[in-house]
C-alpha angles and dihedrals in degrees: 000000000000097000091043088053090053090050088052092052091047093050091049089051092049091048092052092046102040100026090221116154094216091068091052092050090047089052090052089049092050092046090055092046095049095046092045092052093045091050094044094049092049098243093122090049091048098047109022114027108021097156100040116063093168091065090053092053092050092047091050091058093042091052090049089054093049089050092053092047092051092047093051096047094042093049092047095050100035095050091038091226091167088068104035105026114017094181091059089049090056090047090052089051089053089047091052091047088052087057090051089051091051091050091052098040095058088073095052108030125065118255103268094050106057 
């Protein structure tokens, strides 16, 4: 988690300095990964929401959706699939929309189904 956090801070710094979208998408990807791992390992439950397990379950799914969104957008823009492989670009759009669906579904579906 520590090295991933440093990578997140570095990518935010590079985004602010270079204004390149890939660094922003990579930061979103790392945010989702870090929060997913912290939720899955129980650290968020232990330190942030001790008395509310339902919030932890919702946040776990939401972090998974953010992770998927960041992965789709970063892959699409870093590999420039819109230029070299348009079908893969469309698939990455579908992948990112799947992440949006996961982020929204955690509020409506019970825990085992999102």
